[in-house]
C-alpha positions in Angstrom: -28.5 -30.1 -4.2 -26.5 -27.8 -4.3 -26.8 -24.2 -2.6 -24.3 -22.7 -5.9 -25.8 -20.4 -8.2 -25.9 -20.9 -12.0 -22.8 -20.8 -13.7 -21.9 -17.8 -15.5 -21.2 -17.7 -18.6 -17.2 -17.0 -19.7 -16.5 -13.9 -22.1 -13.6 -14.2 -25.1 -13.2 -10.6 -26.9 -11.0 -10.7 -29.8 -9.3 -6.9 -29.6 -8.4 -5.8 -32.6 -5.1 -3.0 -33.2 -7.4 -1.8 -35.2 -10.0 -1.3 -37.7 -9.7 -3.9 -40.2 -7.5 -6.2 -38.8 -10.0 -9.0 -38.8 -11.2 -9.4 -35.7 -15.0 -10.1 -36.7 -13.2 -13.2 -39.3 -11.3 -14.4 -36.5 -14.2 -14.7 -33.8 -16.4 -16.5 -36.7 -13.1 -19.0 -37.7 -13.7 -19.7 -34.1 -17.1 -19.9 -34.0 -17.2 -22.9 -37.0 -14.0 -24.7 -34.8 -16.0 -24.8 -31.8 -19.1 -26.1 -33.7 -17.4 -28.8 -35.9 -16.5 -30.0 -32.0 -19.7 -30.3 -30.9 -20.8 -27.3 -29.5 -23.9 -25.3 -29.7 -23.0 -22.2 -31.5 -25.2 -19.1 -32.5 -25.0 -15.4 -34.1 -26.7 -13.4 -32.1 -25.5 -10.6 -34.2 -22.6 -9.8 -36.4 -21.7 -6.8 -38.4 -20.4 -7.7 -42.6 -20.1 -4.4 -42.8 -20.2 -4.9 -46.6 -16.9 -7.0 -46.0 -17.7 -10.4 -48.7 -15.0 -12.8 -46.5 -17.1 -12.0 -43.5 -20.2 -12.9 -44.9 -18.7 -16.1 -46.5 -18.1 -16.6 -43.0 -21.1 -16.4 -41.5 -22.8 -19.5 -43.5 -23.4 -22.8 -42.0 -23.7 -21.1 -38.4 -27.4 -20.2 -37.8 -28.0 -17.0 -37.4 -30.7 -15.8 -34.6 -33.4 -13.1 -35.8 -32.9 -9.1 -34.4 -34.9 -7.0 -32.4 -36.1 -4.0 -34.8 -36.5 -0.8 -33.4 -38.0 2.6 -34.6 -36.0 5.9 -34.3 -36.4 9.5 -35.8 -38.7 7.7 -38.9 -35.9 5.4 -39.8 -35.7 1.4 -38.8 -32.9 0.0 -36.7 -32.0 -3.4 -36.1 -30.0 -4.6 -32.8 -29.3 -7.5 -30.8 -32.3 -9.2 -29.7 -31.6 -10.6 -26.0 -34.7 -12.4 -25.6 -34.0 -14.6 -28.2 -31.0 -15.6 -27.6 -32.7 -16.1 -23.8 -35.1 -18.4 -25.5 -32.5 -20.2 -27.7 -30.3 -20.8 -25.1 -27.0 -22.0 -26.4 -23.8 -23.1 -25.2 -21.9 -20.0 -27.3 -23.3 -16.6 -28.8 -21.7 -14.4 -31.0 -22.3 -10.4 -30.0 -20.2 -8.3 -32.6 -18.5 -4.8 -31.7 -18.9 -4.5 -28.0 -18.7 -0.8 -27.6 -21.8 -0.5 -29.9 -24.7 2.4 -28.7 -28.1 0.8 -28.7 -30.9 2.8 -30.2 -33.1 4.5 -28.1 -35.9 2.6 -27.2 -34.0 -0.5 -26.3 -33.7 -2.2 -22.8 -29.6 -0.8 -22.2 -27.9 2.0 -23.7 -24.7 -0.4 -24.5 -24.6 -3.7 -25.9 -21.9 -4.1 -23.4 -24.7 -4.8 -21.0 -26.5 -6.8 -23.5 -23.8 -9.0 -23.7 -23.9 -8.8 -18.9 -27.7 -10.2 -19.4 -26.3 -13.2 -21.7 -23.4 -13.8 -19.2 -25.3 -13.8 -16.5 -27.8 -15.8 -17.3 -25.1 -19.2 -18.2 -24.5 -18.5 -22.3 -20.7 -18.1 -22.8 -20.3 -15.4 -25.3 -17.6 -15.0 -28.4 -17.3 -10.8 -28.7 -15.3 -8.1 -30.8 -13.6 -4.6 -29.8 -11.2 -2.7 -31.1 -9.0 -0.9 -28.6 -9.2 2.5 -30.0 -13.0 2.0 -28.2 -11.3 1.7 -24.1 -12.3 4.1 -22.8 -9.2 4.6 -20.8 -7.4 5.3 -23.9 -9.6 7.6 -25.6 -7.4 10.4 -24.9 -4.1 9.0 -26.5 -6.5 7.6 -29.3 -7.7 10.8 -30.5 -4.1 13.0 -29.6 -2.8 9.9 -32.3 -5.7 9.9 -34.9 -7.5 13.2 -33.9 -10.4 11.3 -34.0 -12.6 11.0 -30.6 -14.0 7.8 -30.1 -18.1 8.7 -29.7 -18.6 4.5 -28.4 -16.4 3.1 -25.5 -16.1 0.2 -23.3 -15.0 0.8 -19.7 -12.0 -1.3 -19.6 -13.1 -3.2 -16.5 -15.1 -4.7 -19.1 -12.4 -5.9 -21.1 -9.6 -6.6 -18.6 -12.7 -9.3 -16.5 -12.8 -11.1 -19.6 -11.7 -14.9 -18.9 -10.1 -15.0 -22.3 -8.5 -12.4 -24.9 -7.5 -12.3 -27.9 -4.9 -9.8 -29.8 -6.1 -9.4 -33.5 -2.8 -8.0 -34.8 -1.7 -7.2 -38.4 1.3 -4.8 -39.5 0.8 -1.4 -40.4 1.8 -2.2 -44.3 -0.4 -5.8 -44.3 -3.5 -3.2 -42.8 -2.9 -0.7 -46.0 -2.4 -3.3 -48.1 -6.0 -4.7 -47.5 -7.4 -1.3 -47.2 -5.9 -1.0 -50.6 -7.3 -3.6 -51.8 -11.1 -3.0 -51.6 -11.2 -5.4 -48.4 -12.2 -3.2 -45.6 -13.6 0.0 -47.3 -15.8 0.6 -50.1 -13.7 2.1 -53.0 -14.3 5.9 -53.0 -13.5 5.1 -48.6 -9.8 3.9 -49.5 -7.7 7.1 -50.7 -9.5 9.3 -47.4 -8.5 6.3 -45.1 -5.1 5.8 -46.7 -4.6 9.3 -46.1 -6.1 9.5 -42.6 -6.5 7.5 -40.5 -4.9 4.9 -41.7 -1.4 5.9 -42.0 1.3 4.1 -41.1 2.2 6.4 -37.9 -1.1 6.2 -36.8 -1.2 2.1 -37.1 1.9 1.3 -35.8 0.8 3.5 -32.3 -2.2 2.2 -31.7 -0.8 -0.8 -32.4 1.6 -0.3 -29.3 -1.4 1.3 -27.5 -3.1 -2.0 -28.1 0.0 -4.4 -27.2 0.8 -2.5 -23.5 -2.9 -2.6 -22.4 -2.4 -6.3 -23.3 0.8 -6.2 -21.8 -0.6 -4.7 -18.3 -3.8 -7.6 -18.2 -1.6 -10.3 -19.3 0.2 -9.0 -15.9 -2.3 -8.9 -13.7 -3.5 -12.1 -14.8 0.5 -13.7 -13.5 -0.3 -11.6 -9.9 -3.9 -12.9 -9.4 -1.5 -16.4 -10.5 1.2 -16.4 -7.9 -1.5 -14.6 -5.4 -3.5 -18.1 -5.7 -0.2 -19.8 -5.5 0.8 -18.7 -3.0 4.3 -17.9 -5.4 6.5 -15.2 -2.8 9.4 -15.4 -4.9 9.6 -13.3 -7.9 9.1 -14.0 -11.3 10.8 -11.3 -14.0 8.4 -11.4 -16.2 9.0 -7.9 -16.5 11.8 -5.2 -16.0 10.2 -3.2 -12.2 12.8 -1.1 -10.7 11.8 -0.5 -7.2 13.5 2.8 -5.7 13.8 3.3 -1.9 12.5 6.4 -1.3 14.0 7.6 2.7 13.7 11.7 2.4 16.9 12.0 2.1 19.3 14.8 -0.2 20.4 11.6 -2.2 16.9 10.4 -2.7 16.8 12.9 -6.3 20.2 10.5 -7.5 19.0 6.9 -6.9 15.4 7.9 -8.4 17.2 8.9 -12.1 19.2 6.0 -11.8 16.4 4.0 -11.6 14.9 5.4 -14.7 17.7 5.3 -16.6 17.7 1.4 -15.3 14.3 0.9 -16.2 14.4 2.8 -19.7 16.8 0.0 -20.6 14.1 -2.2 -22.0 10.6 -1.1 -22.9 8.2 -1.8 -21.1 9.6 -1.7 -17.6 8.4 -0.2 -14.5 10.0 2.6 -12.1 8.1 2.5 -8.9 9.9 4.7 -5.8 8.6 3.6 -2.0 8.4 5.3 1.1 8.2 3.3 4.8 6.5 5.5 7.0 8.6 3.7 10.2 6.8 3.1 13.5 10.6 2.7 15.6 9.9 6.5 17.0 12.8 8.1 15.3 12.2 11.1 12.8 10.9 10.9 9.6 11.1 13.1 6.2 9.2 16.1 5.8 6.2 15.8 4.1 6.9 18.5 1.8 10.7 16.5 0.5 8.5 13.4 0.2 5.6 15.5 -2.4 9.1 17.0 -3.9 10.6 13.3 -4.5 6.9 12.4 -5.8 6.9 14.9 -8.2 9.9 14.2 -9.3 9.3 10.4 -9.6 5.9 11.1 -11.2 8.0 13.0 -13.9 10.3 10.7 -15.0 7.2 8.5 -16.2 7.4 6.4 -12.3 4.4 5.8 -9.6 5.3 6.9 -5.7 4.4 4.1 -3.4 3.8 4.7 0.8 4.2 1.9 3.2 3.6 1.7 7.0 6.3 -1.3 8.7 8.0 -1.7 11.6 11.1 -2.3 10.1 12.3 -0.1 7.2 14.9 -3.0 5.5 12.1 -5.6 5.5 9.3 -3.5 4.5 11.0 -2.3 1.3 12.1 -5.9 0.1 8.3 -7.2 1.0 6.8 -4.5 -1.0 9.6 -5.8 -4.3 8.2 -9.0 -3.4 4.6 -8.2 -3.5 5.2 -6.5 -6.9 6.9 -8.9 -8.4 10.3 -6.7 -9.0 13.9 -7.5 -10.5 15.6 -4.9 -8.8 16.1 -2.3 -5.6 17.6 0.6 -5.9 19.5 2.0 -2.7 21.8 3.9 -1.9 25.2 3.4 -0.2 24.0 4.3 3.7 24.7 8.0 5.7 26.0 6.5 8.5 29.0 6.6 9.8 31.6 3.3 9.9 31.5 3.5 13.2 27.6 3.8 13.2 27.3 0.7 11.5 29.9 -1.5 13.5 26.8 -1.5 15.9 24.2 -1.5 13.4 23.8 -2.8 10.3 22.4 0.4 7.0 19.2 -0.3 5.8 21.3 -0.9 2.5 23.1 -3.8 4.2 19.7 -5.1 5.5 17.7 -5.0 2.6 21.0 -6.8 0.3 20.5 -9.7 2.5 16.5 -10.1 2.6 16.0 -9.7 -1.0 16.9 -12.8 -2.3 16.0 -13.4 -6.2 15.9 -10.2 -6.4 18.9 -7.9 -7.5 20.3 -4.7 -4.9 21.6 -2.0 -7.1 23.9 0.2 -4.7 24.3 3.4 -5.8 26.8 5.6 -3.8 26.4 9.8 -3.6 27.7 12.8 -1.7 26.3 12.6 1.5 27.6 8.4 1.5 29.2 7.6 4.8 29.1 11.4 6.4 27.4 10.7 8.9 24.6 11.4 10.3 22.9 12.7 14.0 19.9 11.0 15.0 19.2 13.1 18.2 16.3 12.4 20.9 16.0 15.7 22.9 13.4 14.6 25.7 10.0 15.1 25.0 9.1 15.8 29.2 8.9 19.1 30.3 11.7 21.1 31.6 10.3 20.9 35.4 10.2 16.8 34.8 13.7 17.1 33.9 15.2 19.5 36.5 13.1 17.4 39.0 14.0 14.2 37.5 17.7 15.5 38.5 16.8 16.6 41.7 16.0 13.2 42.8 18.5 11.4 41.2 21.2 13.4 43.0 19.5 13.5 46.1 17.5 10.7 47.0 20.2 7.7 47.1 21.8 9.9 49.0 18.3 10.5 51.7 17.7 6.6 51.1 21.3 5.7 52.2 20.7 7.8 55.0 17.7 6.0 56.0 18.7 2.7 55.6 21.9 2.9 57.3 19.7 3.5 60.3 18.0 0.6 60.0 20.6 -2.2 59.6 19.3 -4.5 62.1 16.1 -5.0 60.1 17.2 -4.5 56.7 19.6 -7.4 54.4 21.4 -6.3 51.0 18.8 -7.5 48.9 16.3 -5.5 50.4 18.4 -2.5 49.9 19.2 -3.6 46.4 15.3 -3.8 45.6 15.4 -0.3 47.3 17.3 1.5 44.9 16.6 -0.4 42.4 12.4 1.6 42.8 14.6 4.4 43.1 15.9 4.7 40.0 12.6 3.3 38.5 11.2 6.6 40.4 13.3 8.7 39.1 12.9 7.4 35.3 9.4 8.4 35.4 9.6 11.8 36.7 12.8 12.7 35.0 13.7 10.0 31.8 16.5 8.0 31.0 19.4 9.8 31.7 18.8 11.0 35.6 17.6 7.4 35.1 21.1 5.8 34.7 22.9 8.6 36.9 20.8 7.5 39.7 21.5 3.6 39.0 25.1 4.6 39.2 25.4 6.7 42.3 23.2 3.9 44.0 25.6 1.4 43.1 28.7 3.5 44.6 27.1 4.3 48.0 25.4 -0.3 48.1 29.3 -0.7 48.1 30.8 2.0 49.8 28.0 1.9 52.7 26.1 -1.5 52.3 28.4 -4.7 51.1 31.4 -5.5 52.9 34.3 -4.7 53.8 32.7 -1.1 54.1 34.1 1.7 53.5 35.8 1.2 50.5 34.7 0.3 46.7 36.1 -2.9 46.7 33.7 -5.9 47.3 34.8 -9.4 48.8 32.1 -12.0 48.2 31.7 -12.8 44.2 27.9 -13.0 45.0 27.6 -9.3 46.0 30.2 -8.2 43.0 27.2 -9.8 41.1 24.1 -8.4 42.7 25.9 -4.8 42.3 25.9 -5.9 38.4 22.6 -7.2 37.9 21.3 -3.8 39.9 22.5 -1.3 37.8 21.2 -4.1 33.9 18.6 -4.6 35.5 18.1 -0.3 36.8 19.0 1.2 33.4 16.9 -1.6 31.5 14.0 -0.5 33.0 14.6 3.2 32.9 15.2 2.7 29.6 12.0 0.8 28.9 9.9 3.9 31.4 11.4 6.3 29.6 11.0 4.9 25.9 7.0 4.5 27.1 7.0 7.6 28.2 8.4 8.8 25.2 5.9 7.0 23.0 2.9 8.3 24.9 3.9 12.1 24.4 4.4 11.7 20.9 0.9 9.2 21.0 -0.8 12.1 22.1 1.2 14.5 20.0 0.3 12.5 16.8 -3.0 12.5 17.9 -3.8 16.0 17.9 -2.0 16.4 14.9 -4.1 14.5 13.0 -6.8 15.3 14.4 -6.3 18.8 13.7 -5.2 18.4 10.2 -8.0 15.7 9.5 -10.2 18.5 10.1 -8.3 20.8 7.8 -8.6 18.5 4.5 -12.0 17.2 5.3 -12.8 21.3 5.2 -10.9 22.1 2.0 -12.7 19.3 0.5 -15.5 19.8 0.8 -15.1 23.2 -0.2 -15.5 25.0 3.0 -12.6 27.0 4.0 -11.5 29.9 2.0 -7.6 31.0 2.1 -8.6 33.8 4.9 -10.6 31.0 7.5 -7.4 28.9 6.9 -4.7 31.4 8.3 -7.5 31.8 10.9 -7.4 28.7 12.1 -3.7 28.3 11.6 -3.1 31.6 14.4 -5.4 29.6 16.4 -3.7 25.9 16.9 -0.5 27.2 17.0 -1.5 30.1 19.6 0.4 32.8 17.3 -0.3 36.2 17.4 -1.1 37.0 14.4 -0.7 34.8 10.6 -0.5 36.9 6.9 -0.7 34.9 3.6 1.2 37.0 1.5 1.7 37.1 -2.7 4.9 38.5 -4.5 5.8 40.1 -1.3 3.6 42.7 -1.9 0.0 41.9 -2.1 -1.6 40.4 1.3 -4.2 37.8 0.5 -5.6 37.2 4.0 -4.0 38.3 7.6 -5.5 37.0 10.9 -4.6 39.1 14.6 -3.3 42.4 15.0 -0.5 44.3 13.8 0.5 41.4 11.4 3.9 40.6 9.3 3.9 42.2 5.6 7.2 41.3 4.7 9.1 38.2 5.2 12.2 40.2 7.5 9.0 41.1 10.0 8.1 37.2 10.7 9.0 35.3 13.4 8.8 31.8 11.1 8.2 31.9 7.3 6.6 29.3 5.3 6.8 28.4 1.7 3.4 27.5 0.2 4.5 28.0 -3.8 6.4 29.6 -5.6 5.0 32.9 -5.0 3.1 32.9 -2.3 4.2 32.6 1.7 2.7 32.1 5.6 4.3 34.9 7.6 4.2 34.3 11.3 4.7 36.8 14.6 4.5 35.9 17.9 6.8 32.8 18.6 9.4 30.6 16.9 7.6 27.3 16.6 9.9 24.2 17.4 11.0 21.9 14.7 8.6 19.1 16.2 5.3 21.7 14.7 7.0 21.9 11.1 5.1 19.3 9.9 1.4 20.3 10.3 3.1 24.0 9.7 3.8 22.0 5.8 0.7 20.5 5.8 -1.2 23.7 6.6 1.3 25.4 4.0 0.1 22.6 1.7 -3.6 23.0 2.3 -3.3 26.9 1.5 -2.0 26.5 -1.5 -4.3 23.9 -2.5 -7.7 26.4 -1.8 -5.5 28.7 -3.6 -4.9 26.7 -6.2 -9.1 25.3 -6.1 -10.1 29.1 -6.2 -8.2 29.7 -8.8 -9.5 26.8 -10.9 -12.9 27.8 -9.9 -12.4 30.8 -11.5 -11.5 29.7 -14.3 -13.9 26.5 -15.1 -16.3 29.6 -14.6 -15.4 32.0 -17.5 -14.5 28.5 -19.2 -18.1 28.0 -18.7 -19.8 31.8 -19.4 -17.2 31.3 -22.4 -18.8 28.4 -23.7 -22.3 29.1 -22.8 -21.2 32.2 -24.6 -20.2 30.2 -28.1 -23.0 27.8 -28.0 -25.6 30.5 -27.7 -23.5 32.3 -30.8 -23.4 28.9 -32.7 -26.7 28.2 -32.4 -27.6 31.2 -33.1 -26.2 32.1 -36.4 -27.4 28.1 -37.2 -31.5 29.3 -36.4 -30.7 32.8 -38.2 -29.9 31.5 -41.6 -32.7 29.3 -41.4 -35.5 31.4 -38.9 -35.0 34.4 -39.7 -34.1 34.3 -43.6 -38.0 32.0 -44.5 -40.0 34.9 -43.5 -37.9 37.6 -44.8 -38.2 35.1 -48.6 -41.7 35.2 -47.8 -42.1 39.2 -47.3 -39.7 39.0 -50.0 -41.8 37.2 -52.4 -45.4 39.1 -51.5 -43.7 42.0 -52.4 -42.3 41.1 -56.1 -45.5 39.7 -56.4 -47.6 42.5 -55.3 -45.5 45.1 -57.3 -45.2 43.0 -59.9 -46.1 44.9 -63.6 -45.6 41.7 -65.2 -48.3 39.7 -63.4 -52.1 40.1 -63.3 -53.3 39.3 -60.0 -57.1 39.5 -59.1 -58.3 40.6 -55.6 -57.9 36.8 -53.8 -54.5 36.6 -54.9 -53.9 40.3 -53.7 -55.5 39.2 -50.7 -53.5 35.8 -50.1 -50.3 37.7 -50.5 -51.0 40.5 -48.3 -52.1 38.0 -45.6 -49.0 35.5 -46.2 -47.7 38.9 -46.0 -48.7 40.4 -42.6 -48.3 36.9 -41.2 -44.7 36.7 -42.1 -44.2 40.1 -40.3 -46.0 39.2 -37.4 -43.4 35.7 -37.4 -40.8 37.8 -38.1 -41.8 40.4 -35.3 -41.6 37.9 -33.2 -38.6 36.5 -33.8 -36.1 39.6 -33.2 -39.1 40.4 -30.1 -37.5 37.2 -28.5 -33.6 37.6 -29.8 -33.9 41.5 -28.3 -35.4 40.0 -25.0 -32.5 37.1 -24.8 -29.9 40.1 -25.0 -31.5 41.5 -22.5 -31.1 39.4 -20.1 -28.1 37.8 -21.0 -26.2 42.1 -20.6 -28.6 42.6 -17.2 -30.5 45.3 -18.6 -34.3 43.9 -17.8 -35.5 46.1 -15.3 -38.4 45.1 -14.0 -40.9 47.3 -11.8 -42.8 45.6 -9.1 -47.1 46.6 -8.3 -49.7 44.9 -6.9 -51.8 43.8 -9.8 -54.6 41.8 -10.6 -54.7 39.1 -13.3 -57.6 40.4 -14.9 -55.1 42.9 -15.9 -52.2 41.0 -17.8 -53.9 37.1 -18.9 -56.5 38.6 -21.8 -53.8 40.7 -23.1 -50.8 37.9 -23.2 -53.7 35.3 -25.4 -55.2 37.4 -27.7 -54.7 37.4 -31.5 -55.6 33.0 -30.8 -58.5 31.9 -33.2 -61.5 31.1 -31.2 -61.4 28.0 -29.1 -57.2 27.5 -29.5 -57.1 29.1 -25.9 -59.7 29.3 -23.3 -59.7 31.0 -20.3 -60.3 30.1 -17.3 -59.2 32.7 -14.1 -62.2 32.6 -11.2 -63.2 36.5 -10.4 -61.9 37.1 -6.6 -58.5 36.6 -7.4 -56.1 38.3 -5.3 -53.6 40.5 -6.4 -49.6 39.4 -7.1 -46.5 41.3 -6.9 -45.2 41.3 -10.2 -44.7 43.6 -13.7 -47.5 43.4 -15.9 -45.5 43.6 -18.9 -43.2 41.0 -18.3 -45.6 38.4 -16.7 -47.7 39.4 -20.1 -44.7 38.4 -21.8 -44.2 35.2 -20.1 -47.8 34.0 -20.3 -47.5 34.8 -23.5 -44.4 33.1 -24.9 -45.3 29.4 -22.8 -49.1 29.6 -25.0 -47.6 30.5 -27.9 -45.1 28.0 -27.5 -48.4 25.5 -26.3 -50.6 26.1 -28.8 -47.6 25.5 -31.6 -46.8 22.0 -29.6 -50.5 20.6 -29.5 -52.6 21.6 -32.2 -56.0 20.5 -32.5 -57.0 20.7 -28.8 -57.1 23.9 -26.5 -54.6 25.5 -24.3 -56.0 25.8 -20.9 -54.7 28.8 -18.3 -56.2 29.5 -15.5 -54.8 30.4 -12.0 -54.9 29.6 -8.4 -53.5 30.9 -5.0 -51.7 28.9 -3.1 -50.3 30.3 0.5 -48.9 33.3 -0.7 -48.0 32.5 -4.0 -50.1 32.4 -7.1 -49.9 29.8 -9.8 -50.7 30.4 -13.1 -51.3 26.6 -15.3 -50.9 26.7 -19.1 -51.9 23.3 -19.7 -52.0 21.9 -23.5 -52.1 18.0 -24.5 -49.6 17.5 -26.8 -47.2 15.2 -27.1 -45.6 16.5 -23.9 -41.5 16.4 -22.6 -39.8 13.3 -21.5 -38.7 13.6 -18.0 -34.8 13.1 -19.3 -35.3 16.4 -21.1 -37.1 18.6 -19.0 -33.8 19.4 -17.5 -33.0 21.4 -20.7 -36.0 22.2 -21.0 -35.7 26.1 -20.6 -32.1 26.3 -22.1 -31.3 29.0 -25.4 -32.2 26.9 -28.6 -33.9 23.9 -27.4 -36.8 22.1 -29.7 -36.9 18.5 -29.3 -37.5 17.0 -31.9 -39.4 20.1 -33.8 -36.9 20.9 -35.6 -38.9 21.8 -38.8 -41.6 23.9 -37.1 -41.3 27.9 -37.3 -39.3 29.1 -34.0 -35.7 29.5 -33.0 -36.5 27.5 -29.7 -36.0 31.0 -27.9 -39.8 31.5 -26.3 -39.5 29.6 -23.0 -35.8 30.4 -22.4 -37.1 33.9 -22.7 -40.1 33.1 -20.4 -37.4 31.5 -17.6 -35.2 34.8 -17.8 -38.3 37.2 -17.4 -40.0 34.9 -14.6 -36.4 34.7 -12.9 -36.3 38.6 -13.2 -39.9 39.8 -11.9 -39.3 36.9 -8.8 -41.2 34.6 -10.4 -40.3 30.7 -11.0 -41.2 28.9 -13.7 -41.1 25.0 -13.8 -42.7 21.6 -16.0 -45.2 19.1 -14.8 -46.9 16.4 -17.2 -50.3 16.9 -17.9 -53.0 14.2 -16.4 -53.7 12.5 -19.3 -51.3 13.8 -21.5 -49.3 17.0 -22.3 -47.5 19.5 -20.5 -48.4 22.4 -17.7 -46.3 25.1 -17.4 -46.6 27.3 -14.1 -46.0 29.9 -13.3 -45.3 31.0 -9.7 -45.9 34.8 -8.7 -46.1 36.0 -4.8 -49.2 37.8 -4.1 -49.0 41.3 -3.1 -49.2 41.5 0.3 -46.6 38.3 1.3 -43.7 40.8 -0.5 -41.5 42.7 1.8 
């Protein structure tokens, strides 16, 4: 017995480069081969689309029954997962993986059915065309002009155990189409001149090949990882450019892009190493600009952290299976390189089988300075220098008075302790000076012969040399530790500030004004202002802010049009990284505000366009129908050629009255909707009894169609009687139309400080999935043949909102729909 779960089935996908290339035929051919080898293969679902060759291939294979579903009066067949699970074959064929199932199926998509079969341990062989892959949907639409409605997530196909590409040249596929092997005769000409143009087919073929190449590349990476293969396999040209943030990087990136473009399918990758060696890194704005350049060249930008830059670059290159590393000639001078290798030299030494391309540039060998300013305060530096100069003298005086009890080793240890103390107080250079001064004093006063700078005993010379070296080493370590501690505290403060800013920006809480205020508070500035086009002030904080760049102490660029003007003090260079990050966040907030405004405008325009389109479509039918009826009735009544008796005239008059009333209702709803959308509804609220409103809202219906159930002691409501009457009337009209044959009940009850009016019907109801669109205009939910524009509930909801009421829907017990109108009571509204 083992604790392992059931075996998961294997998925084989036949990926078609275009419709008609023969993927289904290839799948069936594979089934026959497996069947001949004794494999239990069945057909779960195969679509032949009327192609004789495909239908012939199905012969000889066991075909499982499909599931039949009824939808909108028609019958459809789908894959029967239950039949496959009951039969439990070794392999099942399921065609068209991206297919959308008929409503009422267990899953929305066929690929979800396939997952159930795989989970049951059944191998599945399926088909899908490249245009149905989710990630390629936009590209396919741009190429062919056709948006694919049925898609499958890339991960479903990418995770398949085997993918077989089924491909044909564009010319061969067009010949197959012209011979009638793909579509019916009446579709051939249109297909050849539209979707199946040579350019379209060539582009689809390239998309399929590139997508499959990525999948093969993933499989190669998994294989190399599983087999612990660290040496690169040059299966595909990958060029890695080392990005340092220097001015020469643009040259390196463009050279790397040219190298990558020499062979199809190559990749350009830029890597920036965040070094932990304590040296200053490039400004975030520079790295952001270089990231943008990489992306514009079609490459990808990566950031890694490493103690050693060269090692980190080479490790990254090996990890992505790179074939070449592009680095620039060092900016160090030859004198500097004499003491330490440049990054380019180290990368070339570590690269192994990866080619290293060294690019010269204008800054090569120009030399660069790495200044390390002390992180200690000025008072500590001054105190350190004082102790370094005076401490050895005072210690010498003390030790000179204790020569009878103190020996030379003790002298050395005490001077060493003094040097460590100086390093703790004042840093590296005061400690080095203290060590040198101590060396001289020890030599003059304590080492024979005293009184001169000479040493007779070799061990004394060795002791002095060791003293100086140990003192310098200890001072360097202590200074570095102090420096790193200060940097850690500063980095933590910067990270905390940037995290807070980023969190508020991402959550949408901060505005540009809030960020300006936070910037002033964080850096202790007197004033900060955000200026656009050097004239328009967008946000300010603090007294007397600078309004032009010439009035500011620091000018920080946000984008091409906007700058931050800082006054109060000139900030040190160490603060510029955080300042630039603040500027970036301000830019993000402004861009987010701009995009939100555009999105809102687009939403309003889209809603107006949808309303206009729906109105035109509805008016073309629903308004013309009563008008046509009225016209026919009037023509009949006024005709001099027809002989009508009284019953005929009465029927025509009744039809005329009914159509006129229907037309009036439609026009009233349209006018109400127009008034609501333009905001011209002006309710007049007053204390009113429901007995003055509801009975008028249900007039005109046949006896028994509407039942009124109102208690006599209901409290008054605060509302506009006329508008509330229209709300209830629309709800009752909608209920009567959708629940014929059963009475509609109108009741009310007071709950807390509100009155709830209920309109209850026992009709078909509305599914939960559609209730969210119940109050949108022109929604009729399957009642496409009945009268009306689908405006009743939309108008009712708008009028209810105008009078301060809430409109909601819930299921009726026993079936149907209950509409709830919640109105404030007269005494509960201030």
